[in-house]
C-alpha positions in Angstrom: 3.4 -8.6 -52.9 0.7 -11.0 -51.8 3.2 -13.8 -51.2 5.3 -11.5 -49.0 2.3 -10.6 -46.8 1.3 -14.3 -46.6 4.7 -15.4 -45.5 4.9 -12.6 -42.9 1.6 -13.7 -41.4 2.8 -17.3 -41.4 6.1 -16.5 -39.7 4.3 -14.6 -37.0 1.8 -17.4 -36.3 4.6 -20.0 -36.3 6.5 -17.9 -33.7 3.4 -18.0 -31.5 3.7 -21.8 -31.2 7.4 -22.1 -30.8 8.3 -19.1 -28.7 6.0 -19.7 -25.7 7.2 -23.3 -25.3 10.8 -22.4 -25.6 10.4 -19.5 -23.2 8.7 -21.8 -20.6 11.5 -24.3 -20.8 14.2 -21.6 -20.6 12.5 -19.8 -17.7 12.3 -23.0 -15.7 15.8 -24.3 -16.4 17.9 -21.1 -17.1 16.1 -18.3 -15.3 14.6 -14.9 -16.3 18.1 -13.3 -16.8 19.0 -15.8 -19.5 15.7 -15.4 -21.2 16.2 -11.6 -21.3 19.7 -12.0 -22.6 18.5 -14.3 -25.4 15.9 -11.7 -26.2 18.5 -9.0 -26.6 20.8 -11.2 -28.7 18.1 -12.2 -31.1 17.0 -8.6 -31.5 20.6 -7.6 -32.4 20.9 -10.5 -34.9 17.6 -9.4 -36.5 18.6 -5.7 -36.6 22.1 -6.6 -38.0 20.5 -8.1 -41.1 19.3 -4.6 -42.1 22.9 -3.5 -42.1 24.1 -6.1 -44.6 20.9 -6.3 -46.7 20.7 -4.1 -49.8 17.3 -2.6 -50.2 16.9 -1.1 -53.7 15.3 2.3 -54.1 12.0 2.1 -56.0 11.4 4.4 -59.0 10.0 7.8 -58.1 6.3 7.9 -58.8 4.1 10.9 -59.5 2.9 10.8 -55.9 6.5 10.5 -54.7 7.6 13.6 -56.6 4.6 15.5 -55.2 5.6 14.5 -51.7 9.0 16.1 -51.8 9.4 19.4 -50.1 9.9 20.8 -46.6 10.2 18.4 -43.7 6.7 19.0 -42.4 5.2 18.5 -45.9 6.9 15.2 -46.3 6.0 14.1 -42.7 2.3 14.9 -43.3 2.2 13.4 -46.8 0.9 10.1 -45.4 -2.1 11.8 -43.9 -2.9 13.7 -47.1 -2.5 10.6 -49.3 -5.0 8.6 -47.2 -7.5 11.4 -46.7 -7.6 12.1 -50.4 -8.7 8.5 -51.1 -12.0 7.7 -49.4 -11.7 4.0 -50.0 -8.4 3.8 -48.1 -9.6 6.2 -45.4 -12.8 4.3 -44.7 -10.9 1.0 -44.7 -8.4 2.4 -42.3 -11.2 3.6 -39.9 -12.7 0.1 -40.0 -9.4 -1.5 -39.2 -8.9 0.9 -36.4 -12.3 -0.2 -35.0 -11.3 -3.8 -35.4 -8.1 -3.3 -33.5 -9.8 -1.4 -30.7 -12.5 -4.1 -30.4 -9.9 -6.9 -30.4 -7.8 -5.2 -27.8 -10.8 -4.9 -25.4 -11.0 -8.7 -25.0 -9.1 -10.9 -27.4 -5.8 -9.3 -26.5 -6.8 -7.6 -23.2 -8.5 -10.0 -21.0 -8.3 -13.5 -22.6 -5.6 -14.8 -20.3 -7.3 -13.3 -17.2 -10.6 -14.8 -18.1 -9.3 -18.3 -18.6 -7.3 -18.2 -15.4 -10.2 -16.8 -13.5 -12.6 -19.5 -14.8 -10.1 -22.3 -14.2 -8.9 -21.3 -10.7 -5.5 -20.3 -12.1 -4.8 -23.3 -14.3 -1.8 -22.3 -16.4 -2.0 -25.5 -18.4 -5.5 -24.5 -19.6 -4.2 -21.1 -20.7 -1.2 -22.7 -22.5 -3.5 -25.1 -24.3 -5.7 -22.3 -25.6 -2.7 -20.2 -26.7 -1.1 -23.2 -28.5 -4.4 -23.9 -30.3 -4.4 -20.3 -31.4 -0.8 -20.4 -32.6 -1.5 -23.6 -34.5 -4.6 -22.1 -36.2 -2.5 -19.1 -37.2 0.0 -21.4 -38.9 -2.6 -23.4 -40.7 -4.4 -20.3 -41.8 -1.2 -18.8 -43.1 -0.3 -22.0 -44.9 -3.8 -22.1 -46.5 -3.5 -18.4 -47.6 0.0 -19.0 -49.0 -1.2 -22.0 -51.0 -4.5 -20.6 -52.1 -3.6 -16.9 -52.4 -6.7 -15.7 -50.6 -10.0 -14.6 -52.1 -9.9 -13.0 -55.5 -11.5 -9.9 -54.1 -9.3 -9.0 -51.2 -11.9 -6.8 -49.5 -13.9 -10.0 -48.7 -10.8 -11.4 -46.9 -10.8 -8.3 -44.7 -14.4 -7.7 -43.9 -15.8 -11.3 -44.0 -12.7 -12.7 -42.3 -12.9 -10.2 -39.4 -16.7 -10.8 -39.1 -16.3 -14.6 -38.9 -13.4 -14.2 -36.4 -15.5 -12.1 -34.1 -18.8 -13.8 -34.2 -17.5 -17.4 -34.2 -14.3 -16.9 -32.1 -15.1 -14.2 -29.6 -18.7 -15.3 -29.0 -17.6 -18.9 -28.3 -14.8 -17.8 -26.1 -17.3 -15.8 -24.1 -19.9 -18.6 -23.6 -17.3 -21.4 -23.3 -17.0 -23.2 -19.9 -14.1 -25.7 -20.6 -10.6 -25.7 -21.9 -11.7 -27.6 -25.0 -14.4 -25.1 -25.8 -11.9 -22.1 -25.4 -9.2 -23.9 -27.4 -11.7 -24.5 -30.2 -13.0 -21.0 -30.1 -9.5 -19.5 -30.1 -8.5 -21.8 -33.0 -11.5 -20.4 -35.0 -10.8 -16.8 -34.1 -7.1 -17.0 -35.0 -7.6 -19.1 -38.2 -9.1 -16.1 -40.0 -6.5 -13.6 -38.9 -4.0 -14.4 -41.7 -6.8 -13.8 -44.3 -7.5 -10.4 -42.7 -3.9 -9.3 -42.5 -2.9 -10.6 -45.9 -5.9 -9.2 -47.7 -5.5 -5.8 -46.0 -1.8 -5.5 -46.8 -2.3 -6.6 -50.4 -4.9 -3.9 -51.0 -2.7 -1.2 -49.5 0.4 -2.3 -51.3 -1.4 -2.4 -54.7 -2.9 1.1 -54.2 0.2 3.0 -52.8 3.3 3.5 -54.9 6.4 1.8 -53.5 8.4 5.0 -53.1 5.8 6.5 -50.7 4.6 3.3 -48.9 6.9 4.1 -46.0 5.2 7.4 -45.2 1.7 6.1 -45.9 2.1 2.8 -44.1 3.7 4.6 -41.1 0.5 6.6 -40.7 -1.7 3.5 -41.2 0.3 1.5 -38.6 0.4 4.4 -36.1 -3.4 4.9 -36.2 -4.2 1.2 -36.0 -1.7 0.5 -33.3 -2.9 3.6 -31.3 -6.2 1.8 -30.8 -4.5 -1.1 -28.9 -3.5 0.8 -25.8 -6.9 2.5 -25.8 -8.5 -1.0 -25.7 -6.1 -2.1 -23.0 -6.8 0.9 -20.8 -10.6 0.4 -21.1 -10.5 -3.4 -20.7 -9.2 -3.5 -17.1 -11.7 -1.0 -15.6 -14.6 -2.5 -17.6 -13.8 -6.0 -16.3 -13.0 -5.1 -12.7 -15.6 -2.4 -12.1 -18.5 -3.2 -14.4 -18.7 -6.7 -15.9 -17.2 -8.9 -13.1 -19.3 -7.3 -10.3 -22.4 -7.6 -12.5 -21.8 -11.4 -12.9 -20.6 -12.2 -9.4 -23.0 -14.5 -7.5 -26.1 -12.4 -6.9 -24.9 -9.7 -9.4 -27.2 -7.4 -11.3 -27.0 -9.2 -14.6 -26.8 -12.8 -13.4 -30.6 -13.3 -13.6 -30.9 -11.9 -17.2 -27.7 -13.2 -18.8 -26.2 -15.7 -16.4 -27.6 -18.5 -18.4 -25.4 -17.4 -21.3 -22.0 -16.9 -19.6 -22.6 -18.2 -16.1 -21.6 -16.5 -12.9 -18.6 -16.1 -10.7 -15.0 -15.3 -11.5 -14.4 -14.8 -15.2 -18.1 -14.7 -16.2 -18.1 -10.9 -16.5 -15.1 -11.1 -18.9 -16.9 -13.8 -20.8 -19.8 -11.3 -21.3 -17.3 -8.8 -22.5 -16.3 -11.3 -25.3 -20.0 -11.7 -26.2 -20.3 -7.9 -26.5 -17.1 -7.5 -28.6 -18.2 -10.4 -30.9 -21.3 -8.3 -31.7 -19.5 -5.0 -32.0 -16.7 -6.5 -34.1 -19.2 -8.2 -36.4 -21.0 -4.9 -36.8 -17.8 -2.9 -37.4 -16.5 -5.4 -39.9 -19.7 -5.8 -42.0 -20.3 -2.0 -42.0 -17.6 -1.8 -44.7 -20.1 -3.2 -47.2 -22.3 -0.1 -46.6 -19.7 2.2 -48.2 -19.2 1.8 -52.0 -15.7 3.3 -51.6 -14.8 0.4 -49.5 -16.9 -2.3 -51.2 -15.4 -1.4 -54.6 -12.0 -0.2 -53.5 -10.2 -2.7 -55.7 -11.9 -1.5 -58.8 -12.7 2.1 -58.2 -9.3 3.1 -56.8 -6.6 2.4 -59.5 -3.5 0.4 -58.6 -0.3 2.4 -58.5 1.0 0.6 -61.6 -2.1 1.5 -63.6 -2.0 5.1 -62.4 1.7 5.3 -63.4 0.9 3.9 -66.9 -1.9 6.3 -67.4 0.3 9.3 -66.4 3.0 8.1 -68.8 0.5 7.7 -71.6 -0.8 11.3 -71.0 2.7 12.7 -71.2 3.4 10.8 -74.5 0.1 12.1 -76.0 1.0 15.6 -74.9 
């Protein structure tokens, strides 16, 4: 299971390097219509593989048998499964906080900040994005070769903490393409560790026959944080932080030495803020024993199945 998650992370990061470069070339020489047509064709090719691929049905677990019933009972099973296991519930809440914090700046205003601070230099933005894609590939390769930390929860919590405090903070205070590319590299390098460790924990704790229902809830709640972050990022940048760090702005005197002033400085301060928030959210997981000891206190689905079988044999 861990190998599959590592390869998924590696494939995504590799696409972040290749896709922007190819898209730029195609957009310049073939036009937007051709790019959109290629996008549609590649989607159809990817979707068609599901038609010809045989996906074996996993054995029915005790949890899977309990999930059967009316449509609403099955649809709500994912919620019940997570809420009945505090370790998974608290870990999910932490990951929701990480997604929200990342959406506020890392995904929400990073391009706008770099373009604002470089007077619209698209090459600077491309350099930063390429560095981030390269870091994701290198991180994915390392995770695939090493396998990640023995205790996966450290990969999630420490990986996220390091990504925020080293990556986001340096992105916020940086003043050059090299500094932003270096910060983006650091931030992205830890993401394969976070994603792989988180998926490995969930896949080991949730029986395969109910993973679809449980992971759908997990994905829905985590993904729901992204548009919330996007919706907040714009107004915060345009109406709060950028005016506060414009020349003569209210916070220039107190914090201008950290992030500077002028276009993009306010968004830089947003990165500083999310680096602290993200660090706090990530490390807060260690305050909860259910999260800190999730890999030992919450039995793997294989172990739970073996225990149930043993009880039936003894009965």
